N, C-alpha and C positions, 0 to 999 in steps of 0.2 A: 309135277311140283306143286306143293301146297301153297296156300295164301301166305302163311307165316314165312315160308322159305323165300317167296318173292319179295316180301317186305324187307326181310333180312338182306337179300341181295341188292335191293334198291338202296338201302341205307349204306351198304359198303361202297357202292358206286358213288354216292354223294360225298362220302368221306374221302374217297380216293381223288376226287376232282377238286376238293377244297384246297389242298396244299398248292396245286398248280395255280389256282386263281389267286391264292394269297401271294404266291411268288410274283405273279404279274403285278399285283397291287403294290408289293414292296419294291419292285423294280421301277415302277412308274415315277416315284419321287425323284429319281436320279435325273430324268429328263426335265422335270420342273426345276430342279436345282441348277441345271445348265442354263435354263432361261433366266433364272433369278441372277445367276452369276453374270450373264450378259447385261442384264439391267443394272447390276451394281457397278460394272465396269464402264458403263456408258458415260458417267460424268468426266472420265478422262478426256473424252473428245471435247467437252466444254472447256477444260483447262487449256487444251491446245489452242482453242479459239481465242481465249483471253490473252495468250502470249502474242498473238498476231496484232492485238491492239497496240502493243508497245512500238509498232512501226511509226506511230505519229510523233514520237519524241523528237526525232531529228528536226521536224518542222518547228516544234516548240523551241528547240535550241537555236534555230536560225532566227526566229522572231525575237528571242531574248538577246541574241547577239546584236541584232539591229537596234533594239531599244537602248542597249547600253553603249552603242558606238558613240564616241565623242564627236558630235556634229560640230562643235565649236572649233575643232582643230583646223578645219579648212578656213573658216572665217578668220581665225587668228593669223594664219599664214598670209591671207589676203591683205590684212591690215599691216602686218609687219613688213611686207615687201612692197616696193613701188610697182606701178603698173607695167614698167618695162622689164621687171623680173630681176633675177639674181645676176651676179657677175658672170656666171657660166652661160646665161642666156643672152645677155647684152653687154659684152665686155667693154664696148666703146663708151658706154654711159658711166663707167667707173674710172675714167681718166679725163682730165681737163683738156678740151679740144684746143688745137693750135690756132685755128682761125677765130677772129674776134666775133664774128656773127654766130658761129657755132657755140662759142664759149658763153655768150650771153643767153642763148636759148637753153643751153645745158644748165646754167646756173638757175634760171627761172624754173625749170622743171624740178630741180632738186629743192629749190626754196619752197615751192608749193607742197611738195611731199613732206619736207621738214616741218612745216606748219601743221599739217595733218597728224604727223607722227607725234609732235609735242602735245597736241590736244588729246590724242588717244592715250598717251603715257602720263598725262597730267603733269607735264614738265613745264615749269615757268622760267627757270634759269638753266640754260644748257652750257656746260663747260666744254672746253676743247678736249679735256681728258675723257669725258663721257662720250663725246662725239666720235673719237677715234676707236673707242672700244665697243660701241653699240652697232649691231647689224641694222641696216645694210651699210652704214657709213664706214665701218671698219674695213670694207672691201675697196674703198676708194684708194687709188694708187698714191696720190699726193694729198694726204689727209689734211695737213695744216693749211695749205693754200686753198684746198677745196672748201674747208670750213669758213674761211674768210670770204671767199667768193660767193658762197651760198648765203651767208649771213648778210653780206652787203646788199643783196637783193631785198631781203626782208626789212632791213633798215631803211632803204629807199622807199619801200611801201608803207613805212611808219607802223609796222606791226612787230618791230623788234628794235632793241637798242643795246649798245655795248655797255657792260657794267664796269669795265676797267680800260685803262689806256693801252694795255698790251693786247687787247682784243682776244681774251681767252675765256670770257664769260659773256653769254648773250642772253638778254631778257627777251623772251618770246611772248608776245601778246596774242595768243590764239583766241582770246575773248577780251573785248574792250572793258576797261574798268567801269565804264558807265553801265554796262550790262551786269557786272558783278554787284553794283550798288542796288539795282532792281532785284536781283536774285536774293541778296541778303535781306532786303526789306520784306519781300514776300515770305521768306523763311521765318523772319521774326514774328510776323503776324500769325503765321501758321502754328508756330511752336509756343507763342505767348511770351517769348523772351524779348522784352522791350528795353532792357538796359544792357547795352553792349559796350565792350572796350576791346582794344587790340589784343591784349594779353589773354583775356578770357576766350576770345575766338580761337586763338592759336592753340591754347592748352586744352580747353574743355570741348571744343567742337572739332576735334581732330578728324572725325569721320566725314565731315562735310568738305566739298571741293574747295570752297572759298578759304578754308582754314590753311590750305597749302600755299596760298599766296605769300609773297615776301612781306615781311612786317611793314615795310615802308608803303607798299601798295595797299595794304589793309587800311592804313591810316588815311590814304588818299580816298579809298572807297567810302569810308565813314564821312569824310569831308564832302564828298559828292552827294551823299544822302542828306546832309544838312543843307547843302546848296539847293537841292531839289525840293526842300521843304518836307522831306520824309522823316526827318529827325532833328533834334536840337542838341547842342553841346551840353554835357555835364562837366566835362573837363577836357578842353581841346588839347592841352599839352599831353595829357595821358592818353588821349584818344578814346574818350568815353562819351557815349551818346545815349539819348532817350528817344525811342521810336515814337513818331507821331501816329495816332490812330484816328 
């Protein structure tokens, strides 16, 4: 075999092997594509992990519920009901006892509670009609006699007085008028309102506690301020004073 024939044979051999190598090269990207596809799909695992984070929401809902729970509900119930509880808890406290000793103690217990109740409700004059309709008094079995017996204790203690001969309206002094005089004086200095009269207090200062006092008592409070040297009369008949500074 000559040199030319050997070269020609070698060339044919190289050409025959090239398609096989090219096939291998062309097939290799498929394996790379699989790897790439795996890498592309990997973020799906991250998405699943993010979904597990949502398990913390129930705790947040519990905290929110605790924050919005009306804490004042329990306190309001404690104030509204006496220490011995409702009629279902202590039925014997909602009827006038037959023995004189028990009746006296029973009336004193209710009188102390009524004074606290009136202060909490800002009630100065309590009528029989209101008494028999307000809890817990409405659960008393003999309401009219109970009202008179309880009120009698407060009258004896000089913290209440009847407003009518039929004893259907009771003025309850849960704060002495002398204290109201001091409160009104301090309020006048604080607000700079030095000229006061009964009508203006009732109409213009409706948001203040002393404005809910009966008109007659406001006049007495102003007179006490003058007597203490805290103010002087501008018009005593009209109930007008000038605060002393």
